[in-house]
N, C-alpha and C positions, 0 to 999 in steps of 0.2 A: 521614400528611400533616402532623400538627401539629410533629412533629421535623424533618421537610424545610424546612418554612417558618422555623423556627427558624435551621436553619445555613445556609440561602439567605442570609435575612435577616442575620446575622451576617458572613457573606463580605461582602456589598454595602454594609454599614454599613463593614466594616474598609476595604474599596477607598475609598469614598469621603471616610472621613475622613483618608487618607493620600495622594489625589489630589486638591489644589483646584483649582478653575477654571483652564482653558487661558489662558495670556497672550500674545498676539501680537506678534511683531515682525515689521516690514515696511517695504519702500522700493524704491527704483529706484537703480541703478547707471549710470551713463553716463560717457564721456569729456571731455575737455576740450572737443570740439566739440560738447556737449549730446547726442551719439549714442547711443543704447541698447547695453549690451553682454550679450551671451548668454552662459551657461555660466560665470560668476562664481561662485566656491566662496565661500559665504558660512558661517562655520563658527562657532558660540556654544561659549564655553569658560568653565567657573569662573573667577573672577579669580585666587582665590588657589592653587588646586592646575591649574591649567591643563588639566582634565580636559573631553574635549570632551561636551557636553551635548546638542547637536544639529547638523544642518547642512542645507544646501541650494543650491539653483543657480538663476540667475537665468534666465527665461524668455527667449522673443524677443524681448520688447519691454523687458527689462531690469528685470522687477521680480522680487521674491523674498517670501516669507513664512514665518516659523519659527514654530511653537506650543510653549511650553513650560510646564510645570508647578509650575516653584519659581522664586519674587521672590529677589533679591537682587545683588549685583556680579558684571558679567560683562565677558568680551574676546568683541568681535566683529571676527573677520578677513576680510578681504576680499582675495582673490588671483586672479589670472589671469596667464596667460602672456604676454609682452611687457608686463605693466603693473606699477608698484609696487604692493607691496602695503600696504593700509592697516590701521589697527588702531586700535580706538577702544573707550573704556570706558564702560558703562553701569549705572545704579541701575535695577532693575525691582520696581516693587511691585505687589501682590496684585492683579487686577482692570484693571491698564492695559493699552492698548493701545500699544506704542512704535513711532513711525516713525522710521526712520534711512535717509537718503539718501546716496550718496556719488560722487564724482567720482574717478574713477582715472587717472593720468597715464600714459602711454605711456614705456617704457624700453627704450633701446637697450642689448643687450650686445657687448661687444667680447672675443670669447675668442682666447688665444693660446695654442693648445695644451692648454688646460683646460677641460674641459665640467662646468660646474654645474648640477645638476638638484635640485630642491625636490620631493621624493617624499610627495605627501600620503596619509593613510589610506584615504581614501575620494574616488574621483572619479566620475565620469558621463560618458558618452559617447552621445548620443540614449538608447537603449532599455538600454544597458546600466550597469550599476554595477559598477565594481572596488575589491575590498578588497586592501589590503595586508595578507598574511599575517603578516609578521613583527611588524606593529604589533597584531593581535589573539591570537596566540601566546602561552602562558604559560610556554610550555617543558616541560611535563608531558604535552603531548598524543602518544598514540601512533600513531593511526591518522587517514585524512582525516576519518574521521566526526567525532574529537573537536575536529580544528580547526573545522568546520563548526558544531558546538555553540556556539562564540564570537562567530559572525558574525551581527550585531544583524540581526533578521529571519528569521532560518533557526532552524530546530527540527528535531529527531531526534525519530521515534517510537520505540517499546519494540522493534519489528521492525527498524530502521534504514531506514527511509522519510523521506526528506527533504522538509519542507515551506518554503514561502516563504508567511508568510501563511498563508490557508486553501486554498492550490495546492500540489497534491502536483508536485514536481519533475517534468520529463519525462524527461530525461536527464542525466547527467553526463559531460562529455566531458574529453579530454585533450590541450591543444594542438590543439582545436577539431575533434578526431575522439573518438567515442564505439566502445566495444567490446560492450557490454552492453546498451543501451538500456534498458530498465527494470528490468533486473537490475543496476544499478547498484550495490548493496548489496556484491557480489563487491571491487567495486573500493574502495569507500569503507570497508570493514572490513578491507581488507588494505594498500594502499596507504600508506606512511608518509609521516606530515604534514609531517616536516622537508625533506621534498622540493618540497612547494609555496611559489612566490613569490608570485602572487596569487589571487584568486578571483573571477571574472567572472560575474554574475548576469545574464541574457538576459531580459527582459520582452518579452510578445506575441512569443513565440518560434513560430518554423514551421519542420517539420521539412523541408520544402521551400524550397530558398533562394528560388527563382524566385517564391513567393507573399510573400514578404517585402514588407510594406506594400498588398499587395492583401488578403491573409485576416485576417479580423477575429479574431487569436487572445488568448486571455488566458491561454496555457501560458507557463511560466516552465522554464527551463533554467541549468545552471551549466558554466560550462567553467573548468578549473581549470590556470593557467600554471605550468610549472617555473621553479624557480631557473635562473638563468642558467647555472651552471656543470655542470647537468645535461643541458641539452639536448644534442642529437646522439650521447650515448654511452650505453652499457649502466651500468645501476646498479640495484640492489635491496637485499634482505636475506635473512639466514637465521636461522630461530628454532629452536633446540632446546630442547625443553622434555620432563623426564621427571619423575613423581613417585611417592609413594608408591600402593600396589595396583596397580604396572604400569599407572598412568597415563602418557599421553605427549600431547604436541601440537607438531607441527611444522609449520612452513609455510615455503614458498621463494616470494621475488618476485623476477623479473629482467625488468628494462624498457629500452627502448630508445624515443627520441620524435623522430626524425629528420627531416628535411624527405621525404626519397623513401620511408621504410618506419618505421613504428611497432611496437614489439612489446610482448606483456606476457604473461608465461608465470608460470604459477601453480601451486603444489603444494601439496597440503595432507592430513595424515595425521594423526589425532586420536582418541581414545577419550572425551573430556570431555566432549561435548553439542555441541560448535560443528557445525551443521548448515550445509554451506557449500551443497550442492548445491540446498536449498530456495530458496534466493534466486536461483537461476538460472530457476523456473518461470517467472516474467515474459518471459525472455528467449523460452523456447521455446515461451509461449504467450501473446503478449502480448494485453493487452486497450486498444484506443485506437480505439473505434470512432467516437468523435466526430470525430477528423481526418478532414480533406476527402480523399475518395478511398479510404478504408481499408475494405475490405469482407472479410467471413469470419471476422473476430475473435470473433464468437460461436460458431463451430462447435466444439463440444468432445463428442470421442467418450468417454462417460462409463463408468468402470468400476463396471458394476451391483452386483458383490458386493463386500464387503469386513468385515473384523473391526472390529465399532464399539468406538469407544475414547472414551469421555468426557471431555470437555473439562473442563480446570480452568484457574483465572486465575495459575498458578505459571507461571516462565519454563520453558519446553520443556524446556532442560537440565538440569534439577533431576530430572525423572520421566523421560526418555528415556535409556537406556543405549546409546548408539549409538558406532559404530566408521566413522569415514568416511574414504576415500582417494580425493583427488582430483587430476588433474589436467587443464590447461586451456593450451592457446596461441592465443593471438589476434595475429593480423597485418594489418597495413594498409599496403596499397603504392598509392603515388601513381606508376602508370607513366608518365602525363607530363600535362602541365598541365589536360587533359582526362578523364582516366580512373584510377580510383580502383578497388581491390579490396580487400574485407576478407575475411579467413577466422578462423572459430572453429572452434575444437575442445575438447570436453569429455568428459572419460573418468572415470565414478564407480564404486567398487566399496565396499560399506557392508554394515554388518550391524546391528542393532537388536535391544534387548529392553525389553519394556516389561509392568511387573507391576502388576496391582491386583487388590480383591477387595471385596466389597459388596452389595446387594442392589437388587432392581427392585421396586415395591410398587405394584400396580394395585388399586383402589377402584371398585367397580361397587356403590353402593348399600350393602347389606350385606355385600355379596360381598368378599372380599379375596385376591387371589393375590400371593404373596411368592414370586419368585425369587431364590436364592442364587446367586451368582456369585464365583467365584475362577477369576482365569486370567492365564495368563504367554503372551503373543506375542514370538515371535522370527522374525528375518528375515534375508534376506540379498539384496542389490538390486545392480542394474548398468544402468548409462546409458552410453550414447555417443551424443553431439550434435554435429552439424557443421552448419556455416550458412556459406553465402557469399553476399556481396553485391557487386554491379557497379554502379558510378555512373558515368554517361557524360556527359558535358557537350558536346551535339552543338554547341552555339553559344552564345551568351551569352542566348539565349531559348529555347534549348529542351535538356530534360535528360531520360535516361533511367535508371531504376534497374530491376534484375533481383535478386530476391533468392531462395534457393531454403535450404530446412531440411532435414535428415533425423535422426529420432532413433529410436535403437532402445534398448529396456529390458526387463528381467526382473528380476522378484521370485520369491521363493519365502519362504510365511509359515508358522510354525507355532504354532499356539493350543492349549495343554494347560488344556482348559475343564473345570472342576469345577463342573457347574450341578446343583444340590439335592442334593448328594452324589454325583453320578454321574458318571464320570470319561469324557472326550470328548476323543479325539487328533484335532485337526481339521487340514488342510494344505490351502493356497490357492498357486495358482500362477498369476502374472499376466504376460502378454507381451504388449508393445505396442509399433507401429511408427507413425511419422508420416513423411509426404512433404508437403511444402508449398512450392509454388512463387508468386511473384507479379511482376509488373512493372507500373511505372507511368510514363508518359511524360507530359510537361510543356510546353505551348507557352503563354509568355507573349508573346502576338502584339501586345499593346501595353501601354503605362505601366499601365496600370489593369485590365487584364482577361486574364485565362489560361484555357486549358481543360487538362483533367487526365483524362486516360484510366487506367482501373486495370484488371488482369485477375487473377484468381488462381486455383489448382487446389491441393486439399487432398486427401490419402488418409489415412485413420486404420483400424487395426486393431487391438482390444483381445480378446484370447483367455484365458479364465479358467477355470479346473477346480478345484473345491473337492471335497475327500474329508473322510469324517468315517467313524469306527469304531463309531459308535453310531447308533441311531435313535431320534429324540426325538418322532413324529408319530405314535404307534401310535392314538390318539384321531381323527386325522384321515384316515386310509387305511385304516384296519381292517384291516391287516397284521400279521401275527406272523412271529418267526422271522428278522428283518432283521437281520444283522450290519454293513451298513455303508451310508451314504449318498455318491451322488456327483453333481456336477451340473457340467457342460458351459456356457460362453456364449461365445458369438462374435459380436462388436458390429461393425461395417464401416461406415465413412462414407466417403462420394466427394463433393465439393463442388467447382462451376465456378462461378465468377462475373465479371462483366463490367460496369462502370460507367464513364459519362461525367458530368464537372463541368463547367459554365461557370460561371467566378465573377469578381467583378469590383468594383470600388468604387462601379458604379451600385446602386441601389434593388434590382434584381431578379437573383437567381442562380438555377441550375438544374440538376437532376441526372436522369439515368435511367440503368435497369440492366437486368437480368437475371440471377438467382441460380436455381441446381437443386442440391440436395443428394439425396443418394441413402444411405438407411440400410438395413441389413440386418440383422436380429438373430435369432439362433438361440438357443435353450438346450434342454437335457433333463435332467431330475431322475430319477435311477434309485436305486432300494433293491434291494441285493443279499443274497439269501438266502448264497448261497456264490460260488466265483468264476465258476459256470456259467450261473445262475439269476439273474435279476434282473426287477425290477417297473418297469415305465414308465408314467406316467400321463400322457394328454393333456391334463388338466387344467393340469398342471406340467412344460406345454413349452409353446415358441411358435416358432412360425415366421414372421415379419415383414418384408414388403419396403414400406418407406414413402419414397415420393418426393414433394418439396415443390419445385415450382418458382415463381417469384416475378418476376412483371414488372412494373416501377415505375417513376413518376418523381416527382420532388419540386420545387417551386417556393418559395424564400424571398423573400419581398418585405419591406423595411426604410424608415423613413422618421425622417428626422431633424427633431425639434423643439427647438430650442434645446439643450440639454447633453442631451436625452435621445433614445433610439433606440425608436422603436416597430417591431416586427417580427412579420410571419407567417411560419409555415413549416409547408407541407402537403403531405403525400405520398400516392399512391392507389398500390393494390396491386392486382395481378390474379395471383390464387395458384391453381396447379394441383397439388391433392392427390390423391395416388394411395396406395392400400391394397391388399395383397396379401397374405393369409396361406393356410392348406393347404385350408381350408374354402370361401373366398370373396373376392371383389375388389371393391374401390369407388373411386369418384372422386367429387370436389367439386370447383367452380370458383366461390369466392365472390371478391368486389370490397369493398374498403373503402378507407374513407380516415380518414387518422391526423392532424388539425390540430392545430396549435400555435401560439398569440399570446404576446407578453409585450413587455416593455420593458427596458432598460439607460439607469439615469440616472446620469450622473456629476455631482455635486451640486458636487465641486471636485475638486484632486488627492488629498485626503485620505477624501474620502466617495462610496460607490458603492450603489446599490441596484438590484438583478436581481430580475424577477419573471416566471413566466410560468404559463401553462394550456393542459395537453395534453390530448386523449383518443385513445387508444391501443387497439388489437384487438392480440393475439398470436395467431399459429398455435401450435398444441398439437405437441410434441417426440416423438420416438419412445418416451421413457418415460414419457409420458402416456397412450398408447392401445393398448399391447400388450394382448392379450384375457386371457390364461392367468397362474397365477401364476409368479412367479420367486424363487427363494431368493435373499434380498439379504445376509442375516448368516446365524449359526449356527442362527437359530430365528426369524428373520422371514420371511414370505412377502409380495410387493407384488404389485399388480396394477392394469393402467392401466384407463383409461375406455372403453377400447376405440374408440367414434367420434370422428370429427373434432371439432375443436372450435377455435371462435376467443374468447378469454377476452379482455373489454373491462373498461379501468378509466380513471382519471381521474387527473390528478396538478395538485396547485397548489402552486408554490413561490415564496419569497420571500425574499430572501437581501440583508442589508445587512453593509456593511464600511466599516470606518473604520479608518485609520492607512496609514503607510508606513513605508519604512525611517529616515525621520527624525523618526517621531512617537515621543512617548515613551506612549503608548497604541495598542493595537491591538485592535480589536475584531472578530469575524465573529459573526453572528447568523442563524441559519437557522430557518424554519417550513415545515414539509412538511404537506401531506394529501394521502392516497391514499385512492381510492373505488374497490373492485374489484366490479363489477357482476355479474360471475360469477368462482369460481374453483374450484381442485379442491380439496375438503376429503377426509378420510378416515373411512372406516367400519373401526373396529378389530375383529376378531374377536379375542376374549382366551381364551387357554386357560393351563394352568398351565407348559407347557414351551415354547410358542409363541404366535406371535401371526402374523394373517393382516389385511393393511391391504390396502382395495381403494380408487381413488379414484373420488370422486363428486361430480359439478358441482352447485353450490349457488350461491345469489345472496349479495349484501350480504356485505361485508368492508370493514373501513375502518382506517387507520392514521394517526394524527396524530404529530408529533416537532417538539419544539423543542430546538435546541441552542445554545450560545454558549460561544465560545471568548475569552477576555480576557487580552491581556497588557499588562503594566505596567512600564514602566522607573522604578525609584524611585532616582534620581539621587541624592539626599539620602545613603540608605544604602548605595549603591552594589549594588542587588540587582534582579534582574527577579521578576516577579510572572504567574504564569499561573492562571485560575480557569477552570475548566470547569463548566457546569450543562446538564443533558439532561434529559428527559421525552418520554415516549412511552406512546400510548395505543392499542391495539387489541381489534378484536372480530372474533370469526371463530366459525367452525361446524365442529361433528365429529359422528360417530355410533358408537355402542358397539355391538355384536353387533346390527346392523341395528336396532337400537331408532330410537326419535325423534332426530330432530335436536337437538344441544343448542347451545344459544347461549355463548360464552365470553367472558369480557374479561381482556384482558392489561394489565398497567402497568408500567413501569421506571422508575427514578428514578435518576439518577447526579450528584455531583457532586463535585468534588473540585480543589485548589489544588498548585501547585508554588512554591517560591522559591528563585532560584539568585543566589548572589553572583556579583559579579564585580569582585573586589577587585583590585589591580595587586601585592598584595604575596605572600607565600608561601602563603597559606592561603585556601581558597575550600569553600564547602558547599553543598550542594542539599537539599531537605525536600520531603516532598509526600504526599498523601494522598487516598484517592479511594472514596467511599462506593456501593454500589450496592444497590438494592432491586429484586426481582423479586415480581410480584405477580399470582395468576391466580385469577380470580373465576367459578365457574358456581353448582351445587348448594352448594358450599363455597368456601371461600376459602383458597389456599396462598400463603404468604410467603417468601422467603428474604431475607437480606441478607449481604451482605459489605464488609470494610473491607480494602483495603490500603495500606500507609504505608511510607515508607523516607527514610532520612538518609545522606547521603554525605559525605564530608571528603575534599578533596584538600591534600595541602599538599607544598610544595618545601622541603625542611628544607635543601638546599643546591646548589649548582649540580650535584651530582652524584647526591642522594638525593630521588627522588620516593616518596610512599606515598598511596595511595588507600583509605579503607575503605567499606563499605557494607552497611547494615543494612536487612533487611526483617521487617515485621510482618504478619502475615495473620490478620483474624479471621473467624467467620463463625457463624452463628445461623440456625436453622430451628427453629421451633415453640419447643420447653424446651431444645434444644441448642445450646450455645454452645462454639466449639473456637476454639483460638488457636495459632499456629506462628511462630516465628523464624528467621532465617537471617543469616549474617553472613559477608562475603567480604571479602577483603583484594586488593591488590596491591603490591609493592614492588618499585622498580628502582635499580640503581647504576650511573651511567654512567663507564664505565674511560677509554675515550676518547670524545669527544664526537662524536656521528653516525658513530661504526665500532662502537664494541663497548658491549654494554650487560648485566648480569646481573640475576636477578631471582628472586623466588619470587611466588607467587599462591595464592591457599587460598578455597575455596569450601564453605559450609554447615560453617563451624566450630562451631557449636551441635549438629552431627552429630544432625541432625531425618531421621529417617528414615522418616517414613510422613507423609501429607497427607491428611486426610480432608473432603471436600465432598458438598455436596447440590445438587441441582438438581431442578427441576419443569417437569412439561408439562401437557397437559390432561387426560390419563388416568393419570398414573403420577408417583410420588417416586422420583429416585435418588439411590442413596447409593454413592459408591466410595472406598476407602481406598489410594491410591498409594504405592507404592515409590519411595523416594527415592534418589540417588546418596548414598554414604554421604561423611565428611568427606575433603576433598582437598587435596593441597598438590602444587603443581608447580614445581620449579625449571627455569628456563630461561636459555638463553646465547642473544644478539641478535649478530650481523653484519650491518653493512652494508657496502657495495660500492659 
């Protein structure tokens, strides 16, 4: 704690020393008739360098206000269409507020076959902010993701997710249409940056055009506008890459975005660890339950058996030996002005290999169990996904959307496992399918109210077969002479739901609906002596038919009080639970209410506070209530709690946000407190070669977390600084070998910082570091710490040569063990013909680090793993654009 306090204090001291108090520049803009002017662009520049420091626009009353952090000499520009531009020089001193009013003079233009256009780097139209891509591009961007990183206010996380402030982007469109919804990373990681003319950011975005201005939305979306020369024609690129050790990385993009038809075709084949298909899970299984009229997003047919692979904090492509072959064809047809059709087809075939070794150590008082593990998991996968969307504008106030999805997947995994010096040859086969239909009808029956009717049907099947040539459970079943183990699991889900919403600008909104889910789970575990004799135990077989009906209604009331909105949101649920096994059937009809109360306070355009308290009851899922044991990995049995349960919890959340696109400082501070009045804990039955886990219902669990994200634009040194600080504390309970309930306390601390330069010249850099500490305390205390740091340098040596070098350093400590690992990657490109032909070379893991050892802790065990990593890799590539 002392070290955490010192490090945190240093960070905030550094920030406070380099960021003086804000200085306010404000005023009013009017015309020569003293009428206020709306949407006048006010730009603050450094007088010497002409670099933009801040910008804003006048409101409907002609007022503007800008906060800056740096005193000095500035040029202030005032511009608006049909008015003469005005420029003034001002000197700002620390701590002063400066009022600057202006009168703009109307100007008439006479154009004789000449069009004069003044293009600004940043403009605004209502809730849309438009960024000129040419202004922010530095010339060494490869894909759209690289360009978005340079847009002020936008950030890109490690996995490619795009954020605007603290809000994840809802979707990324091209010329007003989107192909991938939440799976937009396929687009941003593949589409070339030099095809983009401008980037439009939509605030208060609604997925339903008829709800614009009615729905109280805080979602954001991005629209990419193409360069004029690329519109209504085919264009794309082909990359061919090959390197040492038979590594290859090839991809193809073909696109056309016309008025009547839009096409995006993608092909990818690589064995360098680029997992393109994983980014499409957000398209296949979207999660947007907060959107009005969305139902069924929480339906997920789980694979109950898996080969457990411990998580490490390295990039996945370093430890996962994957070969991916992907083809995707995506079409949008504007059949007429009222009818639009979207088609998406994805085909993937791949293989992977993952190697690790280590141990699991279980400590029970004076008893210690250690399982030595050495395994190699290899597999083959196949996925075919098809999606069809139909959007029909019945009239200006009525719209119908119909969507359908079909997914077929197959996977075959082999695990050569050496457990305590005994070789086990394991095989797992997965077959899964998904059928998903939904429709949504919207009727905007007046300017401030709308009706939304939604229906959805989902059918999911998951078949799993596990086979092992060994028998690890002799002490458990008192069997001998067993030669192999086999388990079959069949998990089927059907869902149907319908919901009606009445929303409007008025204080009261209403919804009502009915949802029915039907789950059928069967499992059979058998132990074979030979091909003709098998032992099947009822204690390790399941047959469960679980149906849940939910009749519900909800009402939301809001009251505006000055700049604050106070709201209440309550739902009442009538559940119809039905459970049937081989031995018995049971039913339950509980009624409960989930209330929520909170407020949103918009202090001003830069500062916002939101807070709410909610009480929640949640019905048990099928994986919570099955009666008998199920093998969930090669040596772990799990068992449900059998009976119906509704788990109760309460949530208190407060969030404070300051800053916007024109601010030098952006901060998001979040407090969360969760109280679980009852929850599912685990009773662990531990043995040398296996573990049995049974869910038990106990009382009182708590989680408190604090997180803050702070971004600073250090204009003096042309750098952006980001600081993250977080803390969480939780209490929970578990049981070991049916003994007394054990209380645990888990704490985690994380803090980090990143510094990015935004120089106009040939050179830029990024540096950052993150520290994380995990601690679990019960009868003894376990603690681990991790530190990951990086440095990246990008340079544009000439108009034809770009170079980027990135180094990473990982430090890990546990008890008296300390480990350190380093990696160096680079990428160099030579432009033979601008926007046409490039050649390049890229390298990964130049230090040739072949193993990475990390340790993690839980309430009952310590886990140590040594991961086999990809060796040094060099790829030579040629890229053609057309």
